[in-house]
N, C-alpha and C positions, 0 to 999 in steps of 0.2 A: 499371262505368259504361256505361249503355246507348248504343247507336249512335244518333246524331242522324240523323233521316230528313229529308233535303232532297230537292229534285227530282232525278231521276236524272241530269240534265245537270250540275247543280251538284255532285252527289255524286261524279261521275267525271271532271269537267273537269280536275282536276289529274293524274289518271292518264293521260288522253289527252295532256296536255301533256308528261308524262314520256316516253310512248312516242314522241311526235313528236321530242323532243330526242334520244332514242336513235337513231331512224331517221336523223336528220340529223347524227349525230356521225361525222365522217369523219377519223379519226386514222390515221396510218400505223403508228405504234409502239403496241404493246399497252399499255405503261406509261402513255402519255398517254391512251389510250382508257379504261383502268381508272380513272385519276384523275378524269376527267370523269364517267364512269359512276357512280363512288362519290359524287361531289358531287350528281349528279341523284338518286341513290337516297336520299341523306340528306335532300334536300329533299322527296322523296316521303313518306318516313317522317314528317317534320314536318307535312306537309299532312294525312296520315292522322290523326295525333294531334290536330291542330287541328280536324278534323271529327269527332272522337270515334269514329273507325272503328278499333276496336282488336281486333275478333274475327276477324281474318284473319292472325294472326301466323305461321301455318304457311307461307303463301305468301311472306311477307316473309323468313322464315328461309331458305327455299329460294333466294330471290333473293340474300340476303346471302351464302350459301354460294358461289353462282356468281360474284358480283361481287367479294367481298372475300377470302374464305377459301380457296377452291379455284379460282383462275383457271386457265383452260385455255391461255391464250396465243393463242387463236383469236378474233379480233375478230368475224368474221361469225357464228360459232357462238354466241358469248356474246351478241351482239346479238339473235339470233333467240330464244334461250332466255329472255332477260330480257323481251323484248317479249311472248312467249307467256305468261309468268307475269303480267305486268302486265295483259294482256287477260283472263286468268283472274280476277285480282283485281277488275277493273272489272265483270265479269259477276256476281261474287258481291256486290259492293257495290250493284249495281242491284237485286238481288232482295231 
């Protein structure tokens, strides 16, 4: 299925929203952080599918590994890794 080309702002607005949520996620316990991060990640995946942006699966797989399958227990480290990957995704979606 081809990627739908919208305006760059429309095409990355949900990624920006995702990164803002992660930046503003202030949980003390890693388990609570991970649950909310997993929810936001699930919403991001849904937004990507809704916009037919399906050709960046490798970045999503990396994020899934960090968020769901191999959590480090380090809130700030995880936050920074996920934000960096989301920004990489946004730059690829724009191009």
